[in-house]
N, C-alpha and C positions, 0 to 999 in steps of 0.2 A: 285641372285645366292648364295647358301650357301658355303662360302669359309672359311677355317680355317688355322691358322698357329700355330705351337707349337715350342717355343723357350726356351732354358735354360736361366734363368735370372741371373745365377751366373757364376761359372767357369766350368760348365758342371757337369755331373753325378747327376743331380737333379731328375732323374726318368722319363725322357721324353718317353722312350720306352713303358712303361705301359700305359701312357695316349694316345699315338699314337695308341696303340693296341685297347684301348677302343673306340676311335673315328673311327678307320679304318673299323670296322664292318659295319658302316653305310655310308662309303665313296665309291664313284665310282672311285676315283683316288687319289693316294698318291705319292708325289714327294719329293725326297731328293735334296736339292738345293745347298749344299756346303759340303766341307770337303772330307776326304778320309777314309782309314781304320784306321786312328788314333782315331776314335770315336767308341764307343760301346754302343748298347742298349740291355738291358736284359729284356725279357718278360717272365713272368711265367703264363703258361696255365695249370691249374690243377697241376699235378705232373711233368710236362715237362717244362724245362727251355730252352728258345731259346735266343741265343746271335747273334746279327747282327752287322756288321761293315760297310758294303756297301749297302746291299740290304735293301730297305725301310721296316720298321717294318710292314707295311700294308700287306705284302705278307703272314704273318702268318694266318691272318683271312681268306684268300682265296677269299675275296669279291671284291677287288679293282684292278685296273690297277696300277702297281708300276713303277715309273720312276726314274732313276738316271739322274739328270739334268746336263746341261752343266757346271754348276758351280763346279762340283765335279771333283776330280782326282781319277783314278781307276787303281789299280794294277790287271792285268789279273789273275795272279796266286792266289792272295788272294781272288778275287771274285769267281773264279771257285771252290776253296776249300770251301768257305762259302756256295755256292749254293748246293754243294754235301752233306755237313753236314745237311743243312736244308731239303733236299730231303730225306735223311736217317731218319729224324725225322717225315716224313710224309707230309712235306710241298710241294705242287705242284708248280713248277716254269717252265713256258713255255713262248715263245715269245708273247702269248696272254695276259699274266698278268704281264710281266716284260720286261722293255725296258731300254737300256743304250743309252743315248743321243749320237749321233755321234759327237757332238761338245764338249763332255767331254774329258779332257786330260788323258793321260795314264801315270801311274807310272811304270817306268822300273827299272831293277836291278841297273843301274848306279845311279839312284836317291837315292836308299837306301844306297848305298856305300858312296855317298857324304854326306848324312844326318848323317851317323855315324861318319864320319871324321870331319865334319865342325860344327855341331850344338850341341856339348856336353854341352856348357854353358847354352843352353836354356832348356835342359831336355826334348827333344822331344821323341816320341815313336819310332823313327828310322824307320819309315815306308816310308820315301822318299817324304813326302808331301811337305815340304818346297822347296826342289830343283825342284820338278815338277811344282810348282807354279811360278818358276823363281825368279829373283834377289830380287825385292822389297818384294815379299810376303814370301821369305825365310828369311826375317828379317836381311838382310845385309845392308839395306839402312840407311841413316842418316836423321833424322827429323829436321825441323827448330827449334823445341823446345830445341834442344841441345844448340843453341845460347843463348836463354833466361836463360837456367839453368847453363850456363858456362861449359858445358861438350862437346862442339864441338871438341876441340883439341884432347881430349882422344878418342872420337868416330871416328874422322878422322884417327888417327893412327890405331885404331882397324880395321877400314874398309880396310885400305891398307894391313894390315896383312892378313885379310880375302882373299882379291883379290890375294895376292901372294901365299897363300895356295891353292887356287883353281887351279892355273896353275901347281902346283907341286904334287897335292894330289894323282892322279891316276897313279900308276906305271905300267910298261909293263906287269907284270904277271897278274895284275888285269884286264887290258884291254883284254888280251888273254882270261881270264875266262869269261868276259862279252860277247865277240864275240862268244865263244863256247856255250853260253846259248841260242843262236838264234833258233835252231831247237825246243827246248822245248817251247820257247815263241810262235813260229808259230803254234805249235800243240795246245796250249792253246787257242790262238786267233781263230783258226778254230772252236773250240767248242763253243766259245762265239759269233761268227759272226751272228747267227740267231737273237740274242737279240739286235743287234745294229741297231738303226733307227734314223731318224729325229723325235725327240719327240715332237717338237713344234706343228705340225698339230693336233696330238692327244689331246694335251693340249688345243689348241684353239677350237677344236670341243667340248670338255667337257664343256668349258666355254659357248659356243653358245647354247648348249643343256641344260644349267642350271643344270649341274650335281654337286654332292657334291664333293668338292675338299679339300684335306688336304696337306699342305706343312710341311715337317718334318725337323727341324733343327738338327744339330749335335753340339757337344761341348756346350759352353755357351757364353753369351754375352761378358763377360770380357776376352774371348780368341779371340775376334774379332780383325782382323789385324789393323783396324783403331781405334776402340773404346775400345779396351782391354788394359791390363797392359803391353804395348809394352816395350821391345821386347819379353817379356815372354808370347807370344800369339801363336795361330795357324796361318796358312797362307791363310785363307779365311775369308770372311765376314759372321760371325755367327749370326749377328743381322738381323733385318727385311729387311734392304736394300739389303742384299745378296739374298733374295728370288726373287727379280725382275731380277737382273742380272744373277742369277744362274738358272733361268728357261726360260728367254726370253719373259716373258709376264708380264703384270700388272694385279694385282688382288686387289680389295677392300675387304680386309678380314673382314668378319662379326665378327669373334672371333679371337682376337690376344692374344693367350694364353701363359702366362709366367709360367714356372715351377720353383717353389721356394722351395728349401730344407729348412726344419725348423731350420737348422744350416748351417754352411758353410764348404765346402771342396774344395780342389784343388789338382791336381797331378803335380809333377814336380816343377821346380824352379819358382821364381817370388814373388812379394810382397803379403802378406797375413796378414793384420793388426790385425784380430781377432783370429789368430791361437793360439791354446792351446797346449802347450808342457808339459802338466801335466797329472794327472790321469783322469781328465775330458775329455781331448782330446783322451786319449787311450780308455776310456769307450765309447765315441761316435764312434770311429773306430770299436770297437767290436760290439756295438749295431747295427750299420748300415752296418756291413760287408763291410767296406769302403776299397775295393781293386779294382783296375781298371779292367773293363771288357775286355779291349784290352791288357793290359800289365801285370795285376796282381799286379802292384805296390801299396803299401799302400798309401792311400790318406791322406793328411794333413787335420786335422779337427779343427774347431774353432766355436766360437759363431756366431749367425746370425748377418749379417752386413746390417742394414736397410739403412744406408747412401749410400752404394754401390747400393742397390736394387732400391733406389729412382732414381738414374741415369739410371739404366737399364729400368725402366718404362718409363722414358723420351725418351730414344733412340728408344724403340720398340713400344711405344704407346699401351701397354697392356691394354685390357679392361676386362680381366678375368685371375685370378691367380689360380694355383693349388698348394696347400701346401703339400709337401711330407715328408715322414719319421717322422711324428710327434711322433710316438710310440717310437722312439729311444731316446727321451728326458726323458722318465720315469726314475725316480730314481736318477737324477743328482742334486737334491736339488735346490738351488737358480740358476735361469737362468739369463744370461746377454745378452743384445741386444745392439749393437752399433747403436747410433742414430746420431752421428756426429764425427768429428775429431778435436783435439785441434791444436794449432799453430805449434806443433812439428810433426803433422801428426799421433798422437796416437788416438785410438778410445775413444770416450766418451760413457760410458755405462749407460743404465737404467737397474736396476735389477728387475726381476719379480719372484714371488714364483713359484716353480716347483710342481711336483706331483710324487707320488710313484706308483700309480695304473698301471697295465698292460693294455694298451688300444689297443694292436695289434688286427686288424680285426674289430674294432668297426665300426658300420655303422649308428649310430644315434648321431648327434651332441650334443643333450641334455644329452646323456649317458656319455659323456666325463667328466672327473673331472673339477670342476669349474675353477681351475687355468689353465688347458689346454685350456678351452674355452676362458679365458681371454687373454692368450698368443696369440691365433689366432686372436682375435678381436683387440688386440694392433697392430699387424702387419698390419692388414687390414686398420685400422684407420690411421696409419702412412703413408702408401703407397697411400692411397686414391684410391685403386683399389679393387674391390670385390674379395674375396677368394671364388670362386664358388665350389671348390672341395677340400676335405682334404683326403689325402691318409694315411691310418692307418696300412698298411702292404704290403708285397710283392705281394700278389695275386691280380688279376685284380678286384675281388669282394670286396677287403678291401678298400672301399671308402665311404666317407660321401658326398653326393651331396647336396649342399646348394643352388646352382643356376644351371639351366639346361645348359649342355654343347652344346646342339644341337639347331640349328636355323631351324625353321619350313619352 
């Protein structure tokens, strides 16, 4: 059975939406297995730009059944608004091609309120995702690693402060407002009811019939609640393990596709060893239009971190990599790539010569500047995973295919 999974290999925003869209045209089923409206995929079809936050990107091609799996948390208002925007852009969404798993959890107005009041230090999108995923996954828990690191006492006091705040945070006026929103919520749910089903039988049937299946991840590996840069993470499992719990089935994926941006970005707070706070960082932000699809926040930009990516490959078992936004490195001069960390946790860099040529839209690997080809090969050799596709621009046709994406 041809089964594929697409996962961001870094902190998200690697360009998963474009690759999912390319794959989805040949798929019978596309499933989103984790996350909520805190993620955004941008897909460019001709002159039309589609932005999805909850609806699987496969809906744009119109060829696949699209499922929001049980591992997701879904805000009714956000979902309905997104569906209406897509329909105005000519995308057909019906219960025949779009399903919301009945086992998925709902994000309610109170979750967004709590997120705003409680999670300022994390730098969340304030979409209510953490509170909807409950205590552990909203990053209020304490890990055993705090004992080893000598930070347990501080974490303990912080946790007590958090608990105290929870019981005092919602005042009477706010509760009255939340209760008054019920009629609007019921009206929205009535419109969405036809899409709500037990998604597992349809998924099981697709597996039995040997149909082509694609699992679509949101965010990136290092925002994973277990494997990411905790506590500066999202509240779900963004790595391959989340695909199984977030769908309710086991699949032996033929292609475990990791999306790797040719440099590194992240949004919000948290560690970022290769971050650039200079002209190069600003140039990367400008070249890559690095602003969040969900929030519009400027993304932090830095050099490619191969030490981090090596771990991502280990977690997810990638056997195919997509290298995105390579055109954004043109004109930066000497490029740095982190290959390790020193005893103080600072990145150890290898320097590679850059290139000045404009390569946006290039579709022939041999037509790339020699230094660009060498950069790609260096990454591939270091990670020991083939870079099968290189994305050279925003349009879905701006790709260099080095190894086929599709399993016969």
